[in-house]
N, C-alpha and C positions, 0 to 999 in steps of 0.2 A: 256350362261347359258342355265344349262338342264332345259329336259324337266319334267313337274310333271310324276310321276312316276302314275300307276294305281290304285284305292282305295280299292281294293280286295286285301286282307290277308289270304292266303289258310293255312290251317291248315290241316294236316297230319297225321295219323297214320296204327296200320296195322288192330283196329278193332273201335271199339267206345268208346275208354277210353280217346281218343283226345279231347273229349266233356268237361274233367271237366277242358280243359285250355282253351278251347272256351268259356265255363261260365266264366270263370275269366277275359279273356281280353275284354269282350264284356261291364264287369263293367266301365274300364279305359280305352278303346281305342273306343268309339263310335264315329257313325259319316263314318267308314268305312265300306266297302261290305267284310262281311264273307263267306266264301267258305271253307265247311268241307269236306275232302277228306278220307273214309276209306277204307282200301285195303283189302276186306270182302275177296276176290277172293284167296290171299294169306295166309288168316288169319289160323291159329297161324304160326307167323315167327319161333317160336321154331323147325318148323319141317323140316326147308329148309337148306340146307349148306349156308356156308357163301358165298362160292364164288359166288354160281350160284344166291341167294337171293342179292347180291350185284350189279349182272346185270339184276336182276328185276328193284332194286331203282332207276337207273340209265336210262332205257328203259323210266320207267314209269312217272316219274319228267322231260324227254322231253316230251313226251304226256301231264302232266300236262301245263306245263308252255308254251306251243304252244296252247293249249285249252284258258285257263284260263288267261293268261300273268300277275301274281298276283305282284302287288308291294313288295309282304314282303311273304316268306314262313316261318311257323314254323311250322319243325320238331316235334311234339307231340307225340313221339315215343321213348324213350330210347334207343331201337335195335337197330332202324333203323338212330339213330342220330350216335352213338356208332361206329356203323357198317359203315355207308355212306356219312355222313357228309363232310368229309375231299374230296370224290372223289366227292362228290355233288357242294364244293366249287371250284373244278378246272374245272369241265368238263363247273358250269354254272357261270364262272367268275361276270357276272353282275347284278347276281340275289343275293338278300338279304336274307340269312337265318338265323334263329332262331333254335340254338338247343334244347336239352334236356338232359342232365347228373345226373349220382346218385346225391342227396345231401350231396354227405362224407365230406366239407369242413364243412356246417353247424351243421352237426350232431355234427364232432369232436369237434368246437369252444363249444358245449353246452351238453356234457355228461358229466356225474359227475363220472359215475363209473367208465368211460372208457371202457365200453364193449358197443359198437355200430354192430346191424345188418342192412345189406343192402338186402332188399327182392326184388328178378327181375327175369327177364326171365332167364331160364337158359344160354340162347346168351350174355345177358348184362353180367352174371357173369362170363360167362367166359373170355369176352373180355379185353383184355391187358388196354386198354384207362381207364376200370376202375380200375385197380391195379396200373395203375399211378397213377390215384385221390387218392387210400389210400397210396402210399409210398407220392405224394406230401402235401398232406394233414392232414392226421389223423395215423402218423407214431409212434404217442405216444399212441397210442388208441389200442387196441384188436377190429379187424374188421371183422367180420364173415359176409360171402358171402351165401347167400342162394338161393338157385336155385329154384320158384317152376316152375312146369313142368304144374299144371292146373289151380293156381290163375287168369288168367287175363281168361282165358275161363268161370271159374266159375262168374267173373266178368261181361261178357257178355251179359251170361243167367240170371242172377239177373237184369240187367238193364233193359230187355228186356220182362222178365215174374214177375219180382218183387218177386221171392223166390231165396233162395239159403238154398243146404246143410248146416248147419251150423258148423255140424261135421267135414264136407271136408274143409271147412276154417278152424276151429281149427288143421289140421294136416298139413296143408301147412304152417302154423304159425309159427307151434311148435317149430322147429329147430334156429327161432331165439331169442329163449328164453335161455339163458345164465346162471346157478349161479354158481360161483367158487369163493372159498378164500374169501366168507361173502362179494362178490361184485355180481351184478346182472344188467344184461342189462336194461338199462334205456332209447334209442332212437334204432327205428326201422324208415330205411330210404323206404320208396315205392319209388321202385325207377321203376315202369310203371304207367301210365297215367291211365290203366286199376283201379288199386288198391283204390284210394281213394274212387270209388263208396263202396268196401265194408269195410271202414274204420269202421264203425257203429259194425259189424261183428266180425270184430277183435279183436275193444276193448272187445265184448261181451265175444269172446271164450279166450280171452288170460288168461295165467297163473297168470303175475300180470299188473299192469300199465304199460305203459312206451308213451312215446311220440313219437306219430309217425309224422313224416316228410314228406308231401307234397309237390312237390315244384311245383304246379301247377302256383301259384300265382308268383312265381319268375320268371317262365319260360314268363307269361304273361308280368311282368314286364321289363322284358328285352325286349321285344319288342316293349313295350313303349318307351324305352330310344332310340332304332333305329328310332323306328316311331318318332321321336322329332325332329331326325335329316334329315329328310327327307321332299322331298315336293310332299304332295299327291295329283290328280286331282280331282275336286270335285265328288264327286258321284253324281250318275244316279239312280232317285229314283224309276225306273223299273226295276232296277235291284238288285233282292231280295237275300237275305242272304241265302242259299242253303247248301246241304248235296249229294256227291255224293260216290258213292258205286262202287269201279271197276266191281262186277262182273254186274254191267248194270242195275240189275231187283233186287231192296233192297224187302225184307218181308216188311208184312202189320206193324209187330211190329217193323220194325226200322224205318218207314214212321212215326211212332207215337211218340217213342222217339224221334226222331230229332226235329219234332214239336215242342217239350217241352222245347226244345233249342232256338225255334225261328227258327228253319231253315225250307227250304221247300225241301224234298225229290227231285232230281233230275235225272229223267232218263235216261240212255244214249240209243243210238242205238243199240250199242253192247260195250262188255266189254273193260275197257282200254289197258288192257295187259290180256293175258290168263295166267291162271292158272298153 
């Protein structure tokens, strides 16, 4: 009989967007220890070449697994998931991973007009993984892939200071809206965990109402489904829920932000992996 696994669940993102998944998971998966890791030393991932970013992620997860020994890892980042999760599962075969992929299948099932847009980072848009999802689940739809250069950074700023330039948001989402032959885009997939934090601003600046699909709850429910088949050790009350920033020294705005999600900022003696 195998030993129970550590009751820690590690949530990983390039920045603070993954907090949207942590928020959902803590509702449906209480009793576990939450470790949130933001790779702020490397943010934004869109500035990286894919081979270099893949190497970084493998090295970083080696350190994270060694340091925190989590029972489960949730990669709450579309870019990291579509690029690296297959490699990570090979390199760390004993580790349970939950990935994040664009919600193309539910969008194809729910659209009435047949016009769907996927709003993502440029890296997620470029990836063959995303195009394979479209071929597999949305072949009968017209799917527009929209790679936003700035939206994740706008979300980071908004979460930290409470203000965002709405005109900048409008410019980033404008390519999602297609009006042709009497049909209009009726669903926009938010294929980055940062984007739900700007959902209200998107609704306000959109040219017409659409259904915005946020995958945060679906990711949390996938984690729940896997957790139900696992045996976790009893949580030690002295181990708090924490947020870790790979830069090693988060700014005061980030410390306050993660505290609002019930996480204590955990300061490192040194950065986990150099930028």
